[in-house]
C-alpha positions in Angstrom: -21.8 10.4 15.2 -18.9 8.9 13.2 -19.0 9.3 9.4 -19.2 6.2 7.3 -15.8 5.5 5.7 -15.5 4.0 2.3 -13.0 1.3 1.2 -9.4 2.1 0.6 -8.4 2.5 -3.1 -7.4 -0.6 -5.1 -4.0 -0.7 -6.6 -4.4 0.5 -10.2 -3.2 -2.7 -11.8 -5.4 -4.8 -9.5 -8.4 -2.5 -10.2 -7.9 -3.1 -13.9 -7.8 -6.9 -13.4 -11.0 -6.7 -11.3 -12.8 -5.0 -14.2 -12.0 -7.9 -16.5 -13.3 -10.5 -14.1 -16.7 -12.2 -14.9 -19.4 -11.7 -12.4 -19.2 -14.1 -9.4 -22.2 -16.5 -9.2 -24.6 -15.9 -6.2 -23.3 -17.8 -3.1 -25.7 -19.3 -0.6 -25.6 -22.6 1.3 -28.0 -23.9 -1.4 -25.8 -22.9 -4.3 -22.5 -24.4 -3.0 -22.7 -27.4 -5.3 -23.0 -25.1 -8.3 -20.2 -22.8 -7.1 -17.9 -25.7 -6.6 -17.8 -26.3 -10.4 -14.8 -24.4 -11.8 -15.8 -21.8 -14.5 -14.2 -22.1 -17.9 -10.5 -21.3 -17.8 -10.2 -22.2 -14.1 -10.2 -26.0 -14.4 -7.7 -28.0 -12.2 -4.3 -28.5 -13.7 -3.4 -31.9 -14.9 -0.6 -34.0 -13.5 1.4 -33.1 -16.6 0.9 -29.4 -15.7 1.9 -30.0 -12.1 5.1 -31.9 -13.1 6.5 -28.6 -14.5 8.1 -30.3 -17.5 9.2 -33.3 -15.5 10.7 -31.3 -12.6 8.4 -33.0 -10.1 7.1 -36.5 -9.7 3.4 -36.4 -8.8 2.0 -39.2 -6.6 -1.0 -39.7 -4.3 -1.1 -41.5 -1.0 -4.1 -42.4 1.1 -3.2 -42.3 4.8 -5.1 -43.0 8.0 -7.6 -40.3 8.8 -9.0 -39.2 12.2 -10.5 -41.8 14.5 -13.8 -43.2 13.1 -13.4 -41.1 9.9 -12.3 -41.8 6.3 -8.7 -42.0 5.2 -7.1 -38.8 4.0 -5.7 -38.3 0.5 -2.4 -36.5 0.1 -1.0 -35.1 -3.2 2.8 -35.4 -3.0 5.0 -33.5 -5.4 8.7 -34.4 -5.1 11.6 -33.0 -7.1 12.4 -35.6 -9.8 16.1 -35.2 -9.3 16.1 -35.3 -5.6 19.1 -36.8 -3.9 18.5 -37.2 -0.2 15.9 -35.7 2.1 14.4 -32.3 1.3 12.5 -29.7 3.2 8.7 -29.9 3.1 5.8 -27.5 2.4 2.7 -29.0 3.9 0.0 -27.3 2.0 -3.7 -26.6 2.9 -5.8 -25.4 -0.1 -8.3 -22.5 0.0 -11.9 -22.4 -1.1 -14.0 -20.8 1.6 -14.2 -24.0 3.7 -16.6 -25.5 1.2 -14.8 -25.9 -2.2 -11.4 -26.3 -3.8 -8.9 -29.1 -4.1 -5.1 -29.6 -3.6 -4.6 -29.6 -7.4 -6.2 -26.2 -7.9 -3.8 -24.4 -5.6 -0.6 -26.3 -6.2 0.9 -24.3 -9.2 1.9 -21.4 -7.0 3.2 -23.7 -4.2 5.3 -25.6 -6.8 6.9 -22.3 -7.8 8.3 -22.0 -4.3 9.3 -25.7 -4.2 11.1 -25.4 -7.5 13.3 -22.6 -6.1 13.8 -24.3 -2.8 14.2 -27.9 -3.9 11.4 -28.8 -1.5 8.8 -31.6 -1.4 5.2 -30.4 -1.4 2.5 -32.4 0.4 -1.0 -31.1 -0.1 -3.9 -32.4 2.0 -7.3 -33.1 0.5 -9.5 -32.4 3.6 -13.2 -33.0 3.7 -15.4 -30.0 2.8 -18.2 -28.2 4.7 -21.1 -28.2 5.0 -21.1 -32.0 4.4 -18.3 -32.2 6.9 -18.5 -29.4 9.5 -15.9 -28.5 12.1 -13.8 -30.3 13.4 -13.7 -32.7 10.4 -11.5 -30.5 8.1 -8.9 -29.5 10.6 -8.8 -33.1 11.9 -8.1 -34.3 8.4 -5.2 -31.8 8.1 -3.8 -33.0 11.5 -4.0 -36.6 10.4 -2.0 -35.8 7.3 0.6 -33.8 9.2 1.0 -36.6 11.7 1.6 -39.1 8.8 4.1 -36.8 7.3 6.0 -36.4 10.5 6.2 -40.1 11.1 6.7 -41.3 7.5 8.4 -38.5 5.8 11.5 -40.7 5.1 9.3 -42.8 2.8 9.1 -39.8 0.4 12.6 -38.5 1.3 11.1 -35.5 3.1 12.9 -34.0 6.2 10.3 -34.1 8.9 12.4 -31.6 10.9 11.9 -28.9 8.2 8.2 -28.7 7.6 6.4 -25.4 6.9 2.6 -25.5 7.1 1.2 -23.2 4.4 -2.2 -22.2 3.2 -4.1 -19.4 1.5 -7.5 -18.0 2.4 -9.6 -20.7 4.0 -6.5 -22.9 3.8 -4.6 -20.2 5.7 -7.2 -20.3 8.4 -7.0 -24.1 8.6 -3.2 -24.0 8.6 -3.3 -21.6 11.6 -5.8 -23.8 13.3 -3.8 -26.9 12.6 -0.6 -25.4 14.2 -2.6 -24.4 17.3 -4.1 -27.9 17.5 -0.8 -29.7 17.0 0.8 -27.4 19.7 -1.9 -28.2 22.2 -1.8 -32.0 21.5 1.9 -32.2 21.7 1.9 -33.2 18.0 4.4 -32.4 15.2 6.1 -29.0 15.6 6.5 -27.4 12.2 9.5 -25.1 11.5 7.1 -22.3 10.4 3.7 -21.4 9.2 2.9 -19.3 6.1 -0.6 -17.8 6.2 -1.6 -16.0 3.1 -4.7 -13.8 3.4 -6.0 -16.3 6.0 -9.6 -16.7 7.0 -9.3 -16.4 10.8 -12.4 -14.9 12.4 -16.0 -16.3 12.2 -17.5 -13.2 13.8 -17.4 -11.3 10.5 -17.6 -7.9 12.1 -14.1 -6.3 11.9 -13.9 -2.8 10.4 -12.4 -4.1 7.2 -15.2 -6.6 6.9 -17.8 -3.8 7.1 -15.6 -1.4 4.9 -15.3 -3.9 2.1 -18.9 -5.3 2.1 -20.1 -5.6 -1.5 -16.7 -4.5 -2.8 -14.0 -7.2 -2.2 -13.9 -10.4 -4.2 -14.6 -12.3 -0.9 -16.9 -9.9 0.9 -19.0 -10.1 4.1 -21.9 -12.0 2.6 -19.7 -14.6 1.1 -17.7 -14.9 4.3 -20.8 -15.5 6.3 -21.7 -18.4 4.0 -18.3 -19.9 4.3 -18.3 -19.8 8.1 -21.9 -20.9 8.4 -21.1 -23.9 6.2 -18.3 -24.9 8.6 -19.9 -24.0 11.9 -23.7 -24.0 11.4 -25.7 -22.0 14.0 -22.6 -21.8 16.2 -21.1 -19.2 13.9 -20.5 -15.9 15.8 -21.4 -17.3 19.2 -19.1 -17.7 22.2 -19.0 -21.5 21.6 -16.7 -21.4 18.6 -13.3 -23.2 19.1 -10.0 -21.6 18.2 -9.3 -24.8 16.2 -12.1 -23.6 13.9 -11.5 -19.8 14.0 -7.9 -19.1 15.2 -8.7 -15.5 16.1 -10.6 -17.0 19.0 -7.4 -18.3 20.5 -6.5 -16.8 23.9 -3.0 -18.1 23.9 -0.6 -17.6 21.0 2.6 -18.5 22.7 4.8 -21.3 21.5 4.0 -20.9 17.8 6.6 -21.4 15.1 8.0 -18.4 13.1 5.0 -17.1 11.1 4.6 -15.3 7.8 1.3 -13.4 7.3 0.2 -11.3 4.4 -3.0 -9.6 3.3 -4.2 -6.8 1.0 -5.1 -3.4 2.4 -8.4 -3.5 0.4 -9.7 -6.8 1.5 -12.1 -8.3 4.0 -9.5 -10.1 6.1 -7.2 -7.2 6.6 -7.9 -6.4 10.2 -8.1 -9.9 11.5 -4.7 -10.8 9.9 -3.1 -7.6 11.3 -4.5 -8.4 14.7 -3.3 -12.0 14.6 0.2 -10.9 13.8 0.1 -8.3 16.6 -1.0 -10.9 19.1 1.8 -13.2 18.1 4.3 -10.4 18.8 2.5 -9.6 22.1 2.9 -13.3 23.1 6.7 -13.1 22.4 6.6 -14.9 19.1 8.2 -14.3 15.7 5.9 -13.0 12.9 6.5 -11.2 9.6 3.5 -9.2 8.4 3.0 -7.7 4.9 -0.1 -5.5 4.1 0.0 -5.1 0.3 -1.3 -1.6 -0.6 -4.5 -1.7 -2.7 -4.6 -5.5 -2.8 -8.0 -7.3 -2.9 -8.6 -10.8 -1.8 -6.7 -13.1 -4.1 -5.0 -10.2 -6.0 -1.8 -12.2 -6.6 -3.7 -14.9 -8.4 -6.2 -12.8 -10.3 -3.7 -10.0 -11.1 -0.5 -12.0 -11.3 1.4 -9.4 -13.4 0.7 -6.5 -11.0 3.8 -5.1 -9.2 2.4 -5.9 -5.8 1.6 -9.5 -6.8 5.2 -10.0 -7.8 6.4 -8.4 -4.6 4.1 -10.6 -2.6 5.4 -13.8 -4.3 9.0 -12.7 -3.7 8.4 -11.9 -0.1 6.9 -15.4 0.6 9.7 -17.1 -1.2 12.3 -15.1 0.7 10.8 -16.0 4.0 10.5 -19.7 3.1 14.1 -19.7 2.1 15.2 -18.3 5.4 13.1 -20.8 7.4 13.8 -23.9 5.4 17.3 -23.5 4.0 19.3 -21.1 6.2 
């Protein structure tokens, strides 16, 4: 009989940040409305904050949504001093599939854009459980199609689009790229998947190892996937456009960046996804940050591994978008 194995150790700086965090509120399908309310100190940034002292112009566009569905809101952040078309980061925010907004996640994305001179377009997709699959990924696809067709209206170069997302947004970004490939839709120049939420089955070794330990653990993960998929979660009927780990064919994907902490729930599904891209003949860059928990770079921003993670993402984006 195999011996139960505990979680890998947290990075010391990350562990110290974890100890300072307030307790997370209980998460169930019934408490989602309460959990959506940002706690004190985590309120969405204002447009003045997002402008980064006038470096970006912040505008919002409402574009056609999926067929027989509402229009989709895009938050567009364009360099104020732009002269000509710029590369684009098409961003999908995180939030467990049931919470979050573009504004909440944009500060980190704007750090990249400031260095790269890029336009950021962040999609405000509908949230589960009010909108289950395929609504969220279809909203993301509608926004990407608008960007590919109308990028010139915001001086964005539709030939240089990277689809990027973190956590649930990383999972939706991966699903969006698969969906666009299979529909013959826009072909992004790359995809950046940071600690992406890829597998609804919730049974990988890292999921079991980090149960009750990680900031996003097995119980919370089950709520997120159930909100999106309902009773189909974990069954053979789940689409790869909901849970990208289900995809049987990973050929034809753009260059991909993936990163994840070694001490987080999503570790094994992210490593597996990178391995399968390589096995399919694709290009993938994978980083497993030693001792990182889910969201370590946001919750422990001054930790050395957080700074290394941010630098690695920026370096990859620079190679894909500007080289």
